[in-house]
N, C-alpha and C positions, 0 to 999 in steps of 0.2 A: 102624663108620665106615670102617675100613681096607678092608673088603670092597668098598666102592663105588668107591674110586679106585685100588686096587691092580691090578685087571685091566687097565684102560686104560693104566696106567703100564707094566706089563709088556709089553702088546701094542705100545705106542708105542716102547718101548726096543728091542724085537725088530725092529720094522720099520725104525727108524733104523739099527740095526746092520746089517741086510740091505742097506740103501741105501748105507751107508758101505763095506761089503764090495765092492759093485759098483764103487764109486769106486777102491778099492785094486786091484781086478782090472783096471780100465782103465789104471791106472798101470803095472802089470806088462806089459800088452799094449803100452803105449807104449814101454817099455824094449826089448821084443822087436822091435817094428817098427823102432825106431831102429837096433838092431843089424843087422836085415835090410837096411835102407837103406844103412847104412855098408858092408855087404858088397857090395851092388849097385854102389855108387859105386866101391869099390876094383876091382871087376871091370871096370867101364866104363873105368877109367883104365889098365888093363893094356896091354902092347904088343900091337898088332893082329897077327893071324895071317892067312894066306891064306884067302880064302873057302872053307869046306869044300865038298866035292862034294855032300854031302847036308845040307840045312838044314831045320830045323823050329822051331816056336815055343818049344821048350824051350831054345833057344839065345838067347833074348831078352837083349839088352844085350851079347852077346859082341862084343869088339872084333875087327874084320876089316879086310882091305884087298882091293881088286880093281882090276885094270887093264883098260881097255877103251875103248869109245867110246859117247857118248850118240847117240841116234838122231834127235834133233830133236823127238821126240814127248814131250809133257809134260802134267802136270796142275798147276794152280795151286790151292793150298789156302789159303783165307783165314787170315791170321795177323797178327802184329804183334810189335814189340819195344819196349822201354822207350825206346831211343835214337832209333829211326827211325819210330816210329808204325806205322800200318797198312800192310799189304802182303800178300805171299803167300810161302808155301813152294813151291819148285819141285821137283816130283817128276818125274824124267826116266826114261824107258826107257833101259836101259844094256846094251849088248852087250859081254860080257866077252871077253877074249882067248881063253878056252877054249870059247867058243861058247854060253854061257848068256845068256839075256835076262832081266835082273832089273830092279829099280827102285832109284834112288838119290834120297834126299831131299837135294838139293844145298845147301839153305839158304834164305835169305831175300832177296827183292827188294822194294824199296819200291813203293808203288802206281803211281808214275809210270813204273816200269820194266817194268810188266806185259807190255806189247806189244813190248818190244825183242826183236829176233830172237836166237834161241839155236840156231844150226845145229849139226849133229853135230860133236863135238869129242872128241879123245883125252884121257882123264884117268886118273890113278891116284887112287883114292878110299880114304881111311882113315876108319873110323867104327865104328858099332855096329849090329848087327842089331836090328830093332825090329818089334814088332807092337802099335802103339798102340791103345788102346781109348778112342776120343775121341767116338764117335757116341752121342748121347743121344736121348731121346724127342722133344726139342724141336729137334734138329738138322735143318736143311732138307736136302732131297735135292740132290745136286749138279746144277749147271747144265751139262749135258753139251755143249750147243751152244757155250757160252762157255768150256768147259774149266775151270770154277771149282767147287771142292769146298769143303765147310765142315767136314770132318773127314777125317783120314787113315784110310781103310778098306783095309787091305792086300789082301784077296781081290778086292774090287770094283775097286780101282785096277789090280790086276794083270790082271783080265779086260779092263778098258778099254784098257790099254796092251799087251795081248797078251804079257804077261810072266809069269814065275814069281812066285808070291806071296812074294817075298823083297825086303825093303826094308833098305837100308843108310842110316842117318842119318849124313851126312858130318860129320866133325870137322875134316878137313884134306883139301885137294885139290891135287894136283900137275898143272899144265897150265893152260890158259886157263879160268878160272872164269866168264868171261862176265858179270862183275858180280854173281854170286850169292854171298852171304856165308854160309859154313857156320855152322850153329848146333849146336854139339856137344850130344849127349844128356847129360842129367844127371837127378838124382832129384827136382827141384823139383816136377814134375807128379805125383809119387806121394804120395797123401794120407797124413798121419799125424795124425788128429784125436783121438787117444785122450786127450790132456790136456784138451781141451774137454769130452769126454764125462765124464771123471773129475770135473771141476769141477761139472758138472751133477748127478751122483749125490751128491757131497758136499753140494751146495746143497739137494737134496731131503732128505738126511739131517738137515741143520740145521733145515730147515722142519718136518720131522716131529717132531723133538725139541722144538722150540719150541711146536708145537701140542699135543703131549702134556703138556708142563709147564703150558700154559695151561688145558687141560682138567682136569688134576688139581687145579690151584689153584681152579678154579671149583667142582668137586665138593666139595672140602674146605670152601670158604666156605659152600656151601649146606647142609652137614651139621653146621655148628657149632651 
């Protein structure tokens, strides 16, 4: 009699144990990701340094400052905030005092302020270097005629604004901000979904265990 229900019991227990181990692995990954995010946040909050002469994506999140002048050329990226609703992030071409032409994400303007003039203005910008990965398969192409984009794409924006592919996301601005509200960079947009994955694997393990117990119970009843 035992020969009939023992193999499915052993197989079911092994499968449930495998599924549970995947859940525990996701919990370990969650702890590692949490530590990484904490380290990134601490780096974001450090004192800014002068914009380095050479910049590359390995410097993502590095706090920097730069002094220069906006050129009046800008891109509006569709955006929104909890307090002000829909609007745009203003990405301005920025000529630094040392002769570089880069980009600055100056922050947010409400929908009604989209067409307000923002002529060239001298600013000192403190913020973080960033190379956001926001464009997905469903993201529309930018409306170049209207100057409206639906994701921040550093290389394409740089080509459009004839600037280096360097973006500073402003956290503070000294000078006339022209009504643009800085939105400091933080880690809220970096996903950490490992807890939900762990719950899924543990749920699969419980279901597998329940099905195994039910199968063994039926086999034993049939063999009495």
